[in-house]
N, C-alpha and C positions, 0 to 999 in steps of 0.2 A: 395836311398831306393825306391823300386817299390811300386806302389799302388795296392791294392787288390779290388778296386772298380769295380763292375760288372754292366754294363749297358745292359739291355735286347736288343736283336737285333731289336725289333719293335720300340724302342725309337731311336736307332741309325738311322734306316731307315727313321723315321719321321724327324730327324734332317737333314739328307742328302737331303730331298726334299726341304729344305729352302736354301741350299747352291748353289752358282754359280759353274759352271763347274770348274773353276780354283781352287776354294776352295775344291771341291770334290777330285780333283787330289792331292792336298796337304794332305788332310785328309787320303787318301788311303795309304800314305807313313808312317803313324803312326805305324801301325802294320798289320799283316796278316788278322786279323779279320775285321778291317776297310777297308782294301783293297778289300776283298771279298764282303763286304756289299755295298761298294760304286761303284764297277765296273758296275753294271747294269744301273746306272744313266749316264754313259758316252757314251753308244752306244745303240741307239734305232732303227737305220735304217741301213740296209745293201744294197749294190748296186751290181747288177749283169749285166755283159756285156759279149758278146761272144768274149773274148780275153783270152789268156793263163793267163796273170797276174791277170785280174779281177776275173776269175774263181778261181784261187788259193787263192786270198784274201777272196772271198766269202766262200770257203770251210774251210779256217782257222778259220773264225768267227763261222761257223756252227759247227765245231768240238771243239770249246772252251767250257769248262764246264760252265763257267759263262756267257760269252757274248752271246752264242747261246740262252740262256733263256731270255736275255734282249731285243732281237730284236723284234720289233712290226711291222715294215714296211720293205718290200723289194721292191726296185725299179729296174725293168728290163729295161735296156737301149738297145733298139733294132735297133740302127743305124749300118749299115754294111759298110765295105770298098767297094768301087766301083771296080768291076772286070775290067771295061773298062780302069781304070787308071793304070792297070798293063802293058799296052802298053806304051813303052818308049816315043813315039811321043805324045801320048795323055797326058801323065804325064807332059811333058815339055810344051805342049801347055797350060795346065791348071794352073800349078803352077811354071813352070820354071822361073828362074830369067831373068830380062831384061838384055839386052846387057850392059846397063849403070851400073847395079849392078855388073856385071862381070868385066867390065872395071875399076871400082873404087875399086875393091877388097872387096866389102861388102859381097860377097859370092863367093865361088869357084865352079868350075864345079865338082870337086871331092865331095864337100859337097852335091851338088844336086844329084849326082849319088848315094851317100850313102843314101840319103833320099828316092830316088826311090827304091833302093834295100830293104830298111827297110819296105817301103810301100808294096812292093810285098810279103815280108815275112809275114807281118801282115795279108794281104789279104789271103794268102795261109793257114796260121794257122786258121784263122776264118772260112774259107771254110771247112777245115778238121774237126774242132770242130762241125760244123753244120752237115756235111754229115755223120760223124761217130755216131752222136747222143750223143756225150760226153757232149755237152753244156746242152742239155735237161736233161740228166741223172744227171749232177752236180747240176743243179737247183733243180730238184726233191729231190735229196739226201739232199741238204742243207735245203730245206724247211721242210723236214721230221724231221730234227734235231732241227730246230728253232720252238719250240713248242708253242710259244706265238705270232707268226705272225698273225695279224688280218687284214692286208692290203697289197695288192700287186698292185703296180702301173706299168703299161706297158707304156713305152714311145717309140716313133719312131723318136726321134730327139736327137740332141746332145746339152748338156748344154753349151752355149757359154762361160761361165766363167770357164769351166773345174773344177768346185769346187769339183767334185767327184773323180778326179784324175785317171780315168780309164786308160788313156794312158800316165800317168805321166812317167813311165819308158819306154814306147814304143814311146814316142813323138820325132819327129824331125820336123823341119819347113815344113809346107805345108801338113802334114798328116791329122790333125783334120778337116780342111775344106772339105776334100775330102771324107767324109762319106755321105751316103745317107740313108733316112729313109726306114725302112722295110714297105712295103705296105701291111698292114694286110688284106685289102680287096682282094688282089691279091694272097693270100696264097692258094696254091693248096692242101696242106695237113697239118693238124695240128696233133701233137702227142696226143695220148689217155692218159689222166692223170688219168683215172679211175682205 
């Protein structure tokens, strides 16, 4: 037998503020109403980086009817892949395996070549997103949809713990350390956000 007890949304929201994240996740499974009311408590920060996957994730959040309204902070991670590392010799000098690693079978030459090719592809995609203006347009579009954002943090370094997972599906050994910071002071032109 079902219950006809009605709890006003204000009271449910107040209850959600006391719950741990794991408990909110469980409560959201009770019914659609709890799911909708509890969702904003799960996501308050969105991350943006100039990679295809990161932009896709950012826009998915921005286009979501519930999550887009719960985002309060956007973190723009501005480290870029190094163009000089798309030269095969430079890549191998910087991150290539030692002869000992190759001799002992810890890594294969083919795996390193796949890493190099992946790095070149990531660099090329990032350059295309920057040159075409698609990265800036995506950031602006997402921010327009995230109506409650009150803080934007610009970083020009990479989080060593990779807790944001920007390159999670892009990763292969040796790629993450080969990012370098955007030098904001050296920017020759900045987009007009007006």
